[in-house]
C-alpha positions in Angstrom: -31.4 -58.1 35.0 -30.2 -58.5 38.5 -30.5 -62.1 38.1 -28.2 -62.0 35.1 -25.8 -60.0 36.9 -25.8 -62.5 39.8 -25.4 -65.4 37.3 -22.3 -64.0 35.7 -20.9 -63.0 39.1 -21.3 -66.8 40.1 -19.4 -67.8 37.0 -16.7 -65.3 37.9 -16.4 -66.6 41.3 -15.6 -70.1 39.9 -12.8 -68.7 37.6 -11.8 -65.2 38.9 -9.0 -64.8 36.4 -11.0 -65.8 33.5 -11.0 -62.9 31.0 -14.1 -64.3 29.4 -16.1 -64.4 32.5 -14.9 -61.0 33.7 -15.5 -59.5 30.3 -19.1 -60.9 30.3 -19.6 -59.5 33.9 -18.7 -56.2 32.4 -20.9 -56.6 29.4 -23.9 -57.7 31.6 -23.4 -54.4 33.9 -23.4 -52.5 30.8 -26.7 -54.1 29.5 -28.1 -53.4 33.2 -27.1 -49.7 32.5 -24.7 -49.9 35.4 -21.9 -48.1 33.3 -19.4 -47.3 36.2 -19.4 -50.7 37.4 -19.2 -52.0 33.9 -16.2 -49.8 33.2 -14.4 -50.8 36.4 -14.8 -54.5 35.8 -13.7 -54.2 32.2 -10.8 -52.0 33.0 -9.7 -54.9 35.5 -9.8 -57.4 32.6 -7.7 -55.0 30.4 -5.2 -54.5 33.1 -4.4 -58.2 33.0 -4.7 -58.5 29.2 -4.6 -55.0 27.3 -5.3 -56.6 24.1 -8.6 -58.3 24.9 -10.7 -57.4 22.1 -14.1 -58.5 23.6 -13.2 -56.2 26.7 -12.2 -53.4 24.6 -15.5 -53.6 22.5 -17.6 -53.7 25.8 -15.5 -50.8 27.3 -16.1 -48.9 24.2 -19.8 -49.2 24.5 -19.8 -48.6 28.0 -17.8 -45.2 27.7 -20.1 -44.4 24.5 -23.2 -44.5 26.7 -21.4 -42.7 29.5 -21.0 -39.9 27.3 -17.3 -40.3 26.8 -17.4 -40.2 23.1 -13.8 -39.4 22.3 -12.5 -42.0 24.5 -15.0 -44.5 23.4 -14.0 -44.0 19.8 -10.2 -44.4 20.6 -11.0 -47.7 22.6 -13.2 -49.0 19.9 -10.7 -48.4 17.2 -8.3 -50.4 19.3 -10.8 -53.3 19.6 -11.0 -53.1 15.9 -7.0 -53.2 15.6 -6.3 -55.9 17.9 -9.1 -58.2 16.6 -8.3 -57.5 12.9 -11.9 -56.1 12.3 -14.3 -57.5 14.8 -17.8 -56.4 13.7 -19.3 -53.6 15.5 -16.0 -51.8 16.7 -15.4 -49.7 13.6 -19.1 -48.9 13.6 -19.2 -48.2 17.3 -16.3 -45.9 16.8 -18.2 -44.1 14.2 -21.4 -44.1 16.3 -19.1 -42.3 18.9 -17.8 -40.0 16.6 -21.1 -38.9 15.2 -22.4 -38.4 18.7 -19.4 -36.2 19.4 -20.3 -34.1 16.4 -17.9 -35.5 13.7 -20.3 -36.5 11.1 -17.6 -36.5 8.6 -15.7 -39.3 10.1 -18.9 -41.3 10.8 -19.9 -41.0 7.0 -16.3 -42.1 6.1 -16.8 -45.0 8.3 -20.1 -45.8 6.7 -18.4 -45.7 3.5 -15.9 -48.1 4.8 -18.4 -50.5 5.9 -20.1 -50.6 2.6 -16.8 -51.3 0.9 -16.1 -54.1 3.4 -19.8 -55.3 2.8 -18.9 -55.6 -0.9 -16.1 -57.9 -0.1 -17.7 -60.0 2.8 -20.1 -60.0 5.5 -20.8 -56.9 7.7 -23.8 -57.4 10.1 -26.8 -55.1 9.4 -26.6 -53.9 13.0 -23.4 -52.5 12.5 -24.7 -50.2 9.7 -27.7 -49.4 12.2 -25.1 -48.3 14.7 -23.6 -45.7 12.5 -27.0 -44.4 11.5 -28.0 -44.2 15.0 -25.2 -41.9 15.6 -26.1 -39.8 12.5 -29.8 -39.6 13.7 -31.1 -41.1 10.7 -33.8 -43.2 12.5 -35.2 -44.4 9.3 -32.1 -46.1 8.1 -31.6 -47.5 11.6 -35.0 -49.2 11.3 -34.3 -50.4 7.8 -31.0 -52.0 8.9 -32.6 -53.5 12.1 -35.3 -55.1 9.9 -32.6 -56.6 7.7 -30.7 -57.8 10.9 -33.9 -59.7 12.0 -34.1 -61.4 8.6 -30.4 -62.3 8.7 -30.4 -63.4 12.2 -27.9 -60.7 13.3 -25.9 -61.8 16.5 -26.3 -58.3 18.2 -30.0 -58.1 18.0 -30.9 -60.4 21.1 -29.2 -57.5 23.0 -31.0 -54.8 21.3 -33.7 -54.2 24.1 -31.0 -53.8 26.8 -28.2 -51.8 24.9 -28.2 -48.3 26.5 -27.4 -46.7 23.1 -30.8 -47.9 21.7 -32.6 -46.4 24.7 -34.0 -43.3 22.9 -35.7 -45.6 20.4 -37.7 -47.5 22.8 -40.8 -45.5 22.5 -41.0 -45.8 18.8 -43.6 -48.4 17.5 -41.0 -49.4 14.9 -38.6 -50.3 17.7 -41.2 -52.2 19.6 -42.3 -54.1 16.4 -38.7 -55.3 15.8 -38.3 -56.4 19.4 -41.8 -58.3 19.1 -40.4 -60.0 15.9 -37.2 -61.0 18.0 -39.5 -62.4 20.9 -38.2 -59.7 23.1 
């Protein structure tokens, strides 16, 4: 992971004002479990561009895994708003709400995701995130298995995302990672 951080830092040095490079530095630090530096980097991006949906999404997950659930939910809802529904933003907010103990809000978000899925595509990993917050591991694994089959865009990061750390010892999780080549 240190090599990945070094690579994105080199890219950032080539274009230090690039919101894309800087947001990716923040995300890479998040994946490296360096949550403080990730949050600092993403806040720098947002100071220049407060409506950068990608930086908001990454900051939301960073705050979530730092245990700042209410703040994470607010940031993720803003990401959903400014991106007009970026996948994983509403579901990430639901994950944060569930972890903060607001099960009813998370269940409402799950119902909303189902309704959106009836009208269009909602990634399987988005459903897995909500179930992760609700503590329903069997549903997490069911949705992740579907995600493998549909080539869900979040799954290449699955091994590294701190929110999934508690599942790493589960054989079902290791099996999914093996199917992904991770």
